[in-house]
N, C-alpha and C positions, 0 to 999 in steps of 0.2 A: 410386607406383599409388594408394595410399590418399588422397593430395591430389586427385588427378584425379577420384576417385569422390565425395569428399565435397563438393567444391566446387559441382559441378552439383546434387547433391542438396540442398544448401542453398539454392541458387538456386530449385529446384522447390518447395521447402517455401514460401519467400516468395511466389512466385507463386500457388501455390495456396491460400494464405491469403487473399489479395486474392479470388481467384475464390470462394472459400467464404463470405467475407462477403457478395459479391453474391448467392449462391446463397441464403444463409439470408434476405436482404432481399427476394428474389423469392419465397420461400415465405410469408414475412410477409404480402405483398400479396396472394398467391393466397388465403390463409385469411381474409383479412379478412372480417367484422369479428370473428372469433375470435383475432386475433394479441395482442391485449391480454390474453388469458387465460392465456398463458404468458409465462415471462421469455425476452426475446430472447437468443439466444446470441451474446454478444460476441466480439471477436477474441480475447480472452483464452481463452475456453471452446474455441474452435476450435484455438487454439495448444496447449492442454492435450492434447487428442486426438491433434494432429499430432506432438507431442514424444514422446508414449508411442509412436507408429508408429516415429519416427526412432531413438529409443533401443532398440527391439527389433531394428532392423536393423543398426546400427552394429557390435554384436559379430560378426556375419557377416563384415563387411568386415575387422575385426581379425584373424579367424581366417584368411582368405585372405591378408591381407599378412603374416602370421607363417609360413604354410606357404610363400609365394613367397620369403621370406627365408630359410627353411631349406633350401629346394631350392637356392637359390644360394649356400649356407654362408655367409651374412651375419648370420644370427640369434644374437645374444648373449644371455647368461643375463640381462643386465639387461634388455634388451628384451622377454625372456619375462615377468620380474616386472611390467614396466610394461604390457604388454598384459593379464595378469591382473588388475592393479589397475584398470585402464581397463574391462575387462569387468565387473568387481564395480561400479564406480562407474555404468556403464550400466544395469546390473541394478536397482540402488538407484533410479536416477533412473526408469526405466521404471515400477517399481512405485509410486513417489510420483506421477507423472502418471497413472497408471492408476487408483489409489485417488482423486485428485482430479476425474478425470472422471466416475467412478461416483457420487461424492459430489454433484457438480453437476448430474448427471442426475437423480438421486433427489430433490433439493431441487426441481429444477425441475418433476419429474412431479407431486410432492404438491401444491405451489403451483398449478400448472396444474389439477389435478383438482378442488382446492376451489374456486378462483375461477370456473371454468367452470360448475360445478354451482350456485354461488351466483348466478351471473349468470342461468341459466335458470329457476332457481326466482324469482328476483326479476321476470323477464319474465313468467313464467306468471301472477304475482299482478296484473299490469296487464292482462291479456288479457281480452276480453269473454267473456261466458258461452257465446256460440256457439262458440268455439274448441273448449271442452271437451266440448259435445255432439256435436262432428263428430269428435273423436280419442277412441281407446279409452284406457282408464287404463292397461292393460297396455303399450300403444305408449309412452306418455309416460314410464311407469316405465323400460322397457327402453331409451330413449334417455338418461335421466338417469344410469342406472347402466351399461349395456354400451357403447353409443356414445361417451359421454364419456370413458370408460376408454380405448377404442381410440384416439381423438384425443390423449389424454394420452400413450399409449405411443408414439405416432408422432412427435410433436412432441417430447417429452422424451428418448425413447430412440432412436427411430427415425432421427432426424437425424443424431445423432453416429455411429450405425452406417454410415449413408449417406456421411457424410464420411469414415470410415474405409476403407469399402468402395472408395470411388472414389480416395482419396489412396495408400493402401497399393500397388495394383497399379501406379499411376503411378510410384511411387518406385522400385518394383522393376524397373520397365522401364527407366527412366533409368539405373539401375546397369547393367543388362545392355547398354544402347546405349554405355555408357563403357567396359565391358570388350571389346565388340567390337560394332560396328554391325551386322554382318551376323547375328549371334545375336540382336539386338533385333529386326531385321525378320523373321526366321525365326519367333520366337516368336509374333508377332501375325498371322503370314500367314494363318490360318484364322479370325482373330477377325471379319472381315466377314460370314462365314457364320453365326456365332453371333449376331449383331446381326439379321440377316435372320430367322433362326429365332425370336428373340425377338419381333420385330414381327409376325411370322405367328401367334403363338399369343396375342397380346396380347387379341384380341377373345374368344377362347375363354376366357382367364383371367377376364376381366371378366363374361362371361356366368355363368360357375361361380360365381363369388364372390358375384355378385348374387343368385343363386338360394340360395346358402347363407346369406347375411344375411337374406333374406326368410322363409325357414324357421325361422332361430334367432329372429327376431321373432314369428313365428306360434307356435311352441312357448311361448315366454315368456307370450304373452297367453292361450293356452289354459290353461296351468298356473294363472295368476293366477285366471283366471274359474272353473276346476275348484274351486280351493281355497275361493274366495269364495261358491261356490253349493253347497257340499256339503249343508247343510241341505234346500234345495229338491230337490236330487237324490234324496236319501234319501227325501223326503216323498213324491215322484211315482214312486218306484221306477224311477229311470232310470240307476242306477249303471253298468250294463253299458254301455249306448249313449254314455254321456258319457266313460267310462273308455276305450271302444274308440276315441273320437274323440281323446282326448289322446295314446294310445299310437300312433295312426295319424300324428298330427303328429311325434312322436318317431322314428317310423321314416323319414318324409320328411327330417327333418333329420339323421339318420344317412346316409342314401343321399347328400345333397348334401355332407356332410362328406367322404365317399370321393370324390365327383366333384371336389370343389375340390382335395382333396389330390393326386389323379391328375393334376389339370390343372397342378399345381405340379412334381411330381417327374419325369414324363416329358420336359417341356422342359428342366428342369435338367439331367437326365442326358445329353440329347442336346448341350446347351451345353457341358458338361463334356467330353464326346468330342471335340468340336471344339478345345476348349483343350488337351486333351491330345495331339491331333493336332500342335498348334503346337510342344508341347514335343518330339515324335517328330522334327519337321522341324528343330528347332533342334539336336538331338542330331546328327542325320546331318550338318548343316553344321559343327557343332563337331568331330565327328571328322575330316571332310575338313581342317579348318585345322589340328588338331594334325598330322595326317600330313604336311602341308606345312611345319609349323614356324612357322605364323603365330599360334598360339594355344597358351599354355602350359596343362598340367595343372590348375594351381590356378585359374586363371581358368575353364577348362571346368567344373570341379567346382562352383564357386560360381555359375555360370551355370545349371546344372542345378537346384541347390538353389534359386535364386531363380526359376526358371521353374516348379517346382512350387508354391510359395508364391504366384506370379503366377496360376497356373490356379485354384488354391483360392480364393484372395479374388476373382478377376473372377467366379467362378461364383455367389459370394454376391449378387452384384448382381442376378442373375435373381430370387432372392426377394423383392427389394423391390418388383417389381411386385405381389406379393401385398399387402404392406403398403400400398403406394400405393392399390390397389384398395379395401381394407378401410377406409383412412382416408378417401378420397373419399367411398364411401358413408356412413360414420357422419357425416362432416362435413355431408352433405346432410341427414341427419336431423336433427342439431342445428339446422342452419339452418332447417328447416321449422318450429321453434319460435321461435328468436331473430329471424327476419326477418318474422314476423307483426306487423303494426303493432299497436302498444299505445297505448292512451288516456294521453296525457301531459299532460293538462290541469292547470294548477297549481291549488293551492288558492286561494281568495279569499273575502273577507269577503261574507257574504251576510245578508239580512235575515230572522232567524229568525220574524219576526211575519208575512211573506208566505208563507202555506203553502197557497195555492190551486193546483191543478194543472189544466192545460188542454192538451186534444188538439185539434191544429188541422190537420184534413185528412190525419191519420196513415194511411199506408199500409204494411203490414210483411207479408213473406213470410219463413218459415224457409229457411236454405240447403238447396238441392237438393229444394225443394218448390215445384211449380208453382202451387198454390193460395195466395192471400193469407190470412193468419191474421187480419189487419185490413185492411177496405176503406174508406178515406176516412172514417175516424172523427172526429167533431167532439163533444167532451164538456167539460164544465166540472165540478170538484169544488171548489166555493168553501170558503175558509177556515171551519173549524168545522161543516161540512157533514156529514151521515152518509149515505152512498150505499151501496146494495147491488147488485151486478152478477150477474145471472142468465142462464141459458141452457142449452142442451143441452151435452153434451160435445164439445168442439172449436169451440165457438162463438167463443172468442176471449177468455174471461174472464181466464184466467191470463196470457195473453199482455200484456193491458193492464197488468197489475201489473208484469210483467217490464219492459216499457217505462217505467214510472214509476220503477223502481229503477235505471234505466240499464243493465241487463242486455244488452238489444239496443238498437240504433239504427234508426229507421224508414227504409225506403226513399224515402219522401217525406213531406212535412209536418214538424210541429214539435210536441214535447213541451215544455211550460213548466212551471217551477216558480217561482211567485211573480212571474211576468213574464220570468224568466231562462230562456233556451234550455237544456234539460237537457243537451243534447251538449257545452255549453261550460262545464259545471261539472265538477270532478273528482269520482272515486269518492267521496273523504273527504267533500266537500261534499254530495253526495246522501245519504250514508249518515247524516249528521247529522239529516236531516229526517224519515227513514222508520223504522219498526220493522215487521217483517213475520213473521206466524206462518205457516208453510207447511204443506201437507198432509204431506209427508215431513220428518220431524225427525231430525237428525244430532245425535248427541251424542259428544263426544271421549272418548277413554279416560283421562280425568282425573278428579278430584273432582267431585262434584255442585256443591260450591261454585264451582270454577271454570268449569264449564259455564255457570252462572247469570250469573257475572260478565263474560261475553262482551258481555253487554248494556252493561256499565259496569265495565271493568277496574279502576278506582281504588275500587270499592264497598266499603264496610266490612261487617263480618259482620252487624251489625244491618239494613243495608239489604238485604243478601241474604236474610236471614230474613223481613223485611217483604214483599218482593216475592213471596217462596214462600207466606206466609201469604195473600196477596191471590190467587194463583194455586191454592190450595187443595192445597198439596203439601208444606206444612211438616211436617205431623203424620207423612205417610208418611217423609219424609226422616229425622226424628228417631227413628223407630222401626227404622231400619236400624242394624245392629251398629256402624259408624262413622259414622254420621249424615251430616254434610255431607261428610265426608272420604271417603264411599263412593267407589270408582272406577265410572264408568258402564260399563266394558268397551269393547271395540271397536264403534263405531257405536251405543253404547248397548245392547248385546244383553241386558243384564241386566235391563232394564224393559221393561214392556208399552207399547203404543202410547199408550194413554191417559196413563201416567206420563210419558213422554217428552214428550208434548205439553204437559203442564201445566208440565214444566222449561223447555220452550221459551217458553211464555206468560210465565213468571217472569222470562226473559231481555227479554221485552218491556216488561214492567212496570217493570223496573229500568232500562232505556233511558230510557223516557219521553219518546220522540220526538213532534213536534207531529203527525205524520201517521202513522196506523196503517193497515196492510193485513192483513187477516185472510182468508187464503185457505183456506177450509174449517177454520178455526182449531179447532172443536169436533168434527171428523169421526171422530176415533178416541176419543171419549169416550162412555161410557154415559150414559143420561138423567139420572141423579142428578148425576154429576160435571159433565155439560154445564151444568146448571142452577146449580150452585155457581160454575163459571168464568164462566158469562155475566154472573153478578151482578158479579164482579170487573172483567169487560171493561167492563160498563156505567158502573162508577166511573171506569175509565181513560179512557174515552171523552168526559168532559166536557171541554168546551173544545178539543177536537181534531177534525182532519179525519180521519174514518174512511171506509174503503172495504173493504166485506165482500163477498167472493167466496163464494157459496154454492149447493149443490145442493138443500138441504132447505129449501123455500119457506117452511115454517111457522115457520122461526126468523127470517125477515126480514120478516114482515108488518106490523110496527110502524115500519119504517124510514120517514123522511120523504121519501126518493126511492129508487126501483127502476128500474135500468137493464136493459131485456131486449135481449139479443144473439142474432144467429143467423147462422152462417156469415161471421163476421168483420164484420158490420154491427150498427149499433144500429138497432133496430127500433120501439122505444117507451121512453117515459120516463114516470114519474108513482108515485102512491101505490099500494097494494095494491088499494083500492077503484077507482081509476080504470083500472088496467091490467086488473082482472077484467071491467071494463064495455067497454073499448075495444081489448084486445090479445088476440085469439084464440089466439096461441101461449102468453102467459103463462097465460091461464085454462085452457088444455088441460094445460100442464104442473102446475098447482096441482091440478086435479082428478084427474089421474093419480097424483100422489103421494098425495092423500087416500085413493084407492081401495087403492093398496098398503099404506099404514099400517093401514086397516081389515082387510085380509087377514092382515096380520102379527099383529094383535090377536086374530083368530079362531083362528089357528094355535097362539099362545101359549095361549089358554083351552083348547083341545083337549088 
């Protein structure tokens, strides 16, 4: 009897190995392009899992064989020792194969986790600025942490479990069929009803887990925003309102956790009931066969044991609907990053002497905005020229600078750098030509030295200090307890706006690029510091193409050319005197700012 059972069992294992190999291949195709982020499960890996199951089943067959021999008075003491030795060997082999499968699963898990996160971070680096302005920081952080982990769990741990859960019931059913085909058919008599039930609740499962994942993401985003904005919340006495919003998000999260768990437990309970019903049917059939002498007691007992194991193992398959849904949703979120087209323009040799910038009929609108930020703009910034760009807020000044830096691509028209289409240049090529000081300065939580060295990573300490002196920040730095080794704090929280701005200017001075963009470079400085830094900037601007974006018109009246913008269009160009005579908008802006300055002086005197 044992040979009759083992032979079909081995045939079933070999057939399932081939099937599982095709299954894994299909999954790799399904998850493309993420299949390279995990180690593919080879035939050997699948065999390890299968052999673990086989050697867990064989002891049962040996026991039944021994009991059958005992009842027929043919069991010898030698056979007993052989059965004991074989069971011990099978237990050892099962333990070895189980440990091997766990080791391979964990190795694959950690490799997949690391490689996928590295891929996402690498891809994020090459995405345009617009992508980050459309997506929340909390959303991206949640994808890199939570969703990547869910994919890793499914691919590295879930697939072996799926393989075990599909193979083990199949092996058990084959054994029962060998014992008696009528017992095998009765065991699965109610299985079609279980399948129909699973299909019926599939939509309900998906909806519940979709809401669960959405609320998980929202809660993570709210918590991140809450922690990041605590100083502002306290400053405006909004602790209760913001806290209640975060707590409300947590309550929604708990609600959908309960819903998702309910959507799993109830169908699983019903499916298990149908499977147990199959065992009842098999028991009744088995008792009828024993009463007629067509089935031995040993085989009947083995069939009952295997039937219970079959029911338990098959019920586990219902839970994989949950894992598949979570995996599918997490995969979609990861692909919302990895499938965004990135700029992959290769670096190429460029003429560093050609530093003129030209806008040719450029029109640009921000995503999800109806109005154009720039409308058919034609501008030239010749090499060595000094140009100021002025206009009311929202006129398109900063948008011009963003397009020059390659942060955005125009919907129509062309931006050229030294005659080259900016869209055809790599980010590295563009960065070599530009230095930019923006209104908002970000400092990394590293030393002041490293923050300045961002402008030139290979700079010596002497070069760093020279740039700091020219930016009028050296004396401040040396007065700190740790000097240039002082940590800036997260986002530079340890320093005032003026101090951060001067450190940023030191970066620009150190980089020494041929084109300099000053986007309200001195906005955060008081009058004395502004005067000192302006002197350093005047020194830097020699023999360079300089583009200054300013709101305070008194700082750019000596510029050789001033461009006036309004609602995304260039309305006038010329010197300060020419614009005062010929451009009503510029004249009105200048006179308004002069009146405001006089009012401020009077208030200070009072």
